[in-house]
VEXZATOR-707633 format. One record per residue (C-alpha): residue in three letters; residue number from 0; x, z, y. Coordinates in Angstrom, 1 decimal, padded with zeros to 4 digits. Example, Ala and Ser with C-alpha at 12.3 -4.5 7.8 and 13.67 -1.06 7.14 Angstrom:
<sites>
type, seq, x, z, y
ala, 0, 012.3, 007.8, -004.5
ser, 1, 013.7, 007.1, -001.1
</sites>
This chain:
<sites>
type, seq, x, z, y
met, 0, -030.9, -027.5, 054.3
arg, 1, -033.4, -023.6, 054.4
ala, 2, -031.6, -020.6, 054.2
arg, 3, -032.2, -018.5, 051.1
arg, 4, -034.1, -015.2, 051.2
pro, 5, -031.5, -012.4, 049.7
arg, 6, -033.0, -011.0, 046.8
pro, 7, -033.5, -007.6, 046.1
pro, 8, -031.0, -005.1, 044.3
thr, 9, -031.7, -005.1, 040.6
pro, 10, -032.1, -001.7, 039.5
asp, 11, -029.9, -000.5, 036.9
val, 12, -031.3, -002.0, 033.2
gly, 13, -030.4, -000.4, 029.6
pro, 14, -029.6, 003.1, 028.3
glu, 15, -028.1, 005.6, 030.7
val, 16, -024.3, 006.1, 029.9
arg, 17, -024.0, 009.5, 029.6
pro, 18, -020.5, 010.9, 028.9
ala, 19, -019.6, 012.1, 025.1
arg, 20, -019.7, 015.7, 024.6
pro, 21, -016.4, 017.1, 023.5
arg, 22, -016.4, 017.6, 019.8
asp, 23, -015.7, 021.1, 018.3
pro, 24, -012.3, 021.5, 016.4
gln, 25, -013.9, 021.0, 013.1
glu, 26, -015.6, 017.9, 014.2
glu, 27, -012.2, 016.4, 015.3
arg, 28, -010.2, 017.4, 012.3
asp, 29, -013.0, 015.6, 009.9
ala, 30, -013.3, 012.7, 011.8
leu, 31, -009.0, 012.7, 012.1
leu, 32, -009.0, 013.0, 008.2
ala, 33, -011.4, 010.3, 008.1
tyr, 34, -009.2, 008.0, 010.3
ala, 35, -006.1, 009.0, 008.0
phe, 36, -008.1, 008.4, 004.6
arg, 37, -009.0, 004.9, 006.1
ala, 38, -005.3, 004.2, 007.3
leu, 39, -004.0, 004.6, 003.6
gly, 40, -007.0, 002.9, 002.3
gln, 41, -005.3, -000.4, 004.2
arg, 42, -002.2, 000.1, 003.1
ala, 43, 000.5, 002.7, 001.9
leu, 44, 001.9, 004.5, 005.2
ser, 45, 004.9, 006.9, 005.4
ala, 46, 004.8, 010.5, 006.5
ala, 47, 006.3, 008.7, 010.1
glu, 48, 003.8, 006.2, 010.3
leu, 49, 001.1, 008.1, 009.4
arg, 50, 002.0, 010.9, 012.3
gly, 51, 002.5, 008.1, 014.9
arg, 52, -001.2, 006.6, 014.4
leu, 53, -002.4, 010.3, 014.2
glu, 54, -000.9, 011.0, 017.0
arg, 55, -002.3, 007.8, 019.1
arg, 56, -005.8, 010.1, 017.9
thr, 57, -005.1, 013.1, 019.2
glu, 58, -002.7, 014.9, 021.7
asn, 59, -003.1, 018.3, 019.2
pro, 60, 000.3, 018.4, 017.0
asp, 61, -001.3, 021.2, 014.7
leu, 62, -004.2, 019.5, 014.0
ile, 63, -002.0, 016.4, 012.7
glu, 64, 000.6, 018.2, 010.6
glu, 65, -002.4, 019.7, 009.3
val, 66, -004.6, 016.6, 007.9
leu, 67, -000.9, 015.2, 007.3
lys, 68, -000.1, 017.9, 004.8
arg, 69, -003.8, 018.1, 003.9
val, 70, -003.6, 014.0, 002.5
gln, 71, -000.1, 014.8, 001.2
glu, 72, -001.4, 017.6, -001.0
leu, 73, -004.2, 015.4, -002.6
gly, 74, -001.8, 012.6, -003.3
tyr, 75, -003.0, 010.2, -000.7
gln, 76, 000.4, 009.9, 001.2
asn, 77, 004.1, 010.1, -000.6
asp, 78, 007.2, 008.8, 001.0
glu, 79, 008.7, 008.6, -002.7
gln, 80, 006.2, 006.7, -003.2
val, 81, 006.4, 004.2, -000.7
ala, 82, 010.2, 004.2, -001.3
arg, 83, 009.8, 003.3, -004.4
ser, 84, 007.3, 000.3, -004.0
glu, 85, 009.9, -001.0, -001.4
gly, 86, 012.5, -001.0, -003.5
ala, 87, 010.8, -002.9, -006.5
arg, 88, 009.8, -005.9, -004.0
arg, 89, 011.0, -009.0, -005.4
gly, 90, 012.6, -011.4, -003.1
val, 91, 014.2, -009.4, -001.0
gly, 92, 017.6, -007.5, -000.9
thr, 93, 019.2, -004.4, -000.5
met, 94, 019.6, -004.5, 003.4
arg, 95, 015.8, -005.2, 003.9
val, 96, 015.1, -002.6, 002.0
arg, 97, 017.2, -000.2, 003.8
gln, 98, 016.1, -001.8, 007.2
thr, 99, 012.6, -001.4, 006.2
leu, 100, 012.4, 001.8, 005.1
lys, 101, 014.5, 003.2, 008.0
arg, 102, 012.1, 001.3, 009.9
arg, 103, 009.7, 003.1, 008.1
gly, 104, 010.6, 006.6, 008.9
val, 105, 011.6, 007.7, 005.7
gln, 106, 014.3, 009.5, 005.5
asp, 107, 017.9, 008.6, 004.7
ser, 108, 018.7, 010.6, 001.3
leu, 109, 015.9, 008.9, 000.0
ile, 110, 016.6, 005.7, 001.4
gln, 111, 019.9, 006.1, -000.2
glu, 112, 018.5, 006.9, -003.8
val, 113, 016.2, 003.5, -003.8
val, 114, 019.2, 001.7, -002.6
glu, 115, 021.2, 003.3, -005.3
ala, 116, 018.3, 002.5, -008.0
arg, 117, 018.4, -001.4, -007.4
asp, 118, 019.8, -003.2, -010.4
pro, 119, 022.9, -005.8, -009.0
asp, 120, 021.8, -007.5, -012.2
arg, 121, 018.4, -008.5, -011.2
glu, 122, 019.2, -009.0, -007.4
his, 123, 021.8, -011.5, -009.0
ala, 124, 018.4, -013.7, -010.7
glu, 125, 016.4, -013.3, -007.9
val, 126, 019.2, -014.9, -006.0
leu, 127, 019.7, -017.9, -008.3
thr, 128, 015.3, -018.0, -008.7
leu, 129, 015.1, -018.7, -005.0
leu, 130, 017.9, -021.0, -004.9
glu, 131, 016.1, -023.2, -007.7
arg, 132, 013.2, -022.6, -006.0
arg, 133, 014.6, -023.9, -002.7
trp, 134, 017.3, -026.0, -002.9
ser, 135, 015.1, -028.9, -002.6
ser, 136, 014.7, -028.4, 001.2
leu, 137, 018.1, -026.6, 001.7
ala, 138, 020.0, -029.8, 000.0
arg, 139, 018.6, -032.0, 003.3
lys, 140, 020.7, -030.4, 005.4
arg, 141, 024.1, -031.4, 006.4
asp, 142, 025.6, -027.9, 004.5
pro, 143, 023.2, -026.8, 002.2
gln, 144, 025.5, -024.2, 001.1
ala, 145, 025.8, -022.5, 004.4
ser, 146, 022.1, -023.2, 005.3
ala, 147, 021.6, -021.5, 001.2
phe, 148, 024.0, -018.3, 002.5
ala, 149, 021.8, -017.6, 005.9
phe, 150, 018.3, -018.6, 004.2
leu, 151, 019.9, -015.8, 001.6
ala, 152, 021.0, -013.1, 004.1
arg, 153, 018.1, -013.3, 006.2
arg, 154, 016.4, -012.1, 002.9
gly, 155, 018.4, -009.1, 002.8
tyr, 156, 020.9, -010.2, 000.6
thr, 157, 024.6, -009.1, 000.8
gly, 158, 027.5, -011.9, 000.6
asn, 159, 028.5, -010.2, -002.4
val, 160, 025.5, -010.5, -004.2
ile, 161, 025.0, -014.3, -002.5
trp, 162, 028.6, -015.7, -003.3
pro, 163, 028.9, -015.4, -006.7
ala, 164, 025.3, -016.9, -007.5
leu, 165, 025.8, -019.3, -005.0
arg, 166, 028.9, -020.4, -007.1
glu, 167, 026.9, -020.1, -010.4
phe, 168, 024.5, -022.4, -009.1
met, 169, 026.3, -024.8, -007.9
ala, 170, 028.6, -024.9, -010.8
gly, 171, 025.2, -026.3, -012.6
arg, 172, 024.7, -029.0, -010.1
pro, 173, 025.7, -032.8, -010.9
val, 174, 028.9, -033.1, -008.2
lys, 175, 027.4, -035.9, -006.1
glu, 176, 030.3, -038.2, -005.0
pro, 177, 030.6, -040.5, -002.6
gly, 178, 029.1, -043.7, -003.8
asp, 179, 026.8, -042.5, -006.2
glu, 180, 023.8, -043.5, -004.3
pro, 181, 021.5, -045.2, -006.8
asp, 182, 021.3, -048.9, -006.6
trp, 183, 017.8, -049.8, -005.1
pro, 184, 016.8, -053.9, -005.7
asp, 185, 017.3, -055.4, -001.8
glu, 186, 014.2, -055.9, -000.2
asp, 187, 013.2, -059.6, 000.4
</sites>
């Protein structure tokens, strides 16, 4: 075997990397404001969520408050609107709405207002609709009613909404007696 000659060191190829010049305060404000608009364009954010995202971009608390105030003045961020849209969601119960708004940093008074505005009759109808849609898979479980209760509880419905709807739903279902299986022809 022949010994290989060592290669000469290669010079750095590519453009010279220079450290970024620091932004002046106006450029930093504009960049942060543009970021806030992009973030709000993707999803309605609560003030706490937007503040958290802005804090990851800058360490200047005065600038964060200025940008937050500006997007609120322009109507791009509104906690009441976020809370009302969450409260109007279908297919989720009051408890899920409460937990989601709490996690998103909405004020307790606004959460209470949204939860109290929810219509119990609408929740009852939603539970009945969910039961109708999901009953075929729930009926195959060992205890279909317990599975239905667990499914609805995970969606944030409370027991005082689930039980009456479940009783009403089951009252409309035919009762299966042992031996009520269909008579299938015997295979030869």
